[in-house]
N, C-alpha and C positions, 0 to 999 in steps of 0.2 A: 137538178137543183132542188133543195129542200131548205124551206124556211118557215118560221112561224109568222103569222099575220101580225101586222103592227099592233092590233088590238090584243094580240096574245091568245085569241080564242081558237084558232084553228092553225093547221100546218098546211103548207103548199107543197105539193110534189110534182115536179114537171120537167120537161125537156125544153131546152132553149138554145138557140144559136148565138144569142145575144145576152149574157147574163146581166152586164150593167143596165141594159134597157129593162129587162124583167124586173130587176130589183127596183128600178125607178117607178115602174108601173104599179108595184105593190107597196109603195110608201118607204123604200130604202130601209129594210129590216136591218138591225145592227148585227144580228147573228144569223148565220146561215151555212150550209153546207153545199159545196160545189165540187164536182169532179168532172174532169174532162180535159181537153176534147175527147169525145168518144165517137165511134162509128154510130150511126142511128140505130142499129139493131142492138148494140150494147147499151146504148142509153135507154132503149125501151125496156130491156131485161132489168136494168138497174131501176127505173122507175117503178116497175111492177113489184120488185123486191122491197123498195123503200115504202110503197103503199100498204104493204102487209105488216110493217113495223108497228109496234105499239106506240102511243104518245111518249111514253118514257124512253124507249128506244130512239125515237127520232130526236128528242131533246138531247139525249146523251151524245148522239152523232154530231148534232150542231155544236154543242159545248166543246166536244173533242177537236173539231175542225177549226173552231174559232180560237182556240188556244194556240194552234200551230200555224196561223197565217200571219 
């Protein structure tokens, strides 16, 4: 899961088994990227990959995902 904080200052990248709850915990961001369900090892690999993205790459991924949901 990847989303921008409600204040728009930071990006959150992490693994969750309950996306709706995680979004509630973080103030219900309007735009986010979600992939899954994945096996835990796949999710960890994706999380590490996303954490290496630049801010622009993260924002582009969120915008692309939001357009297709």
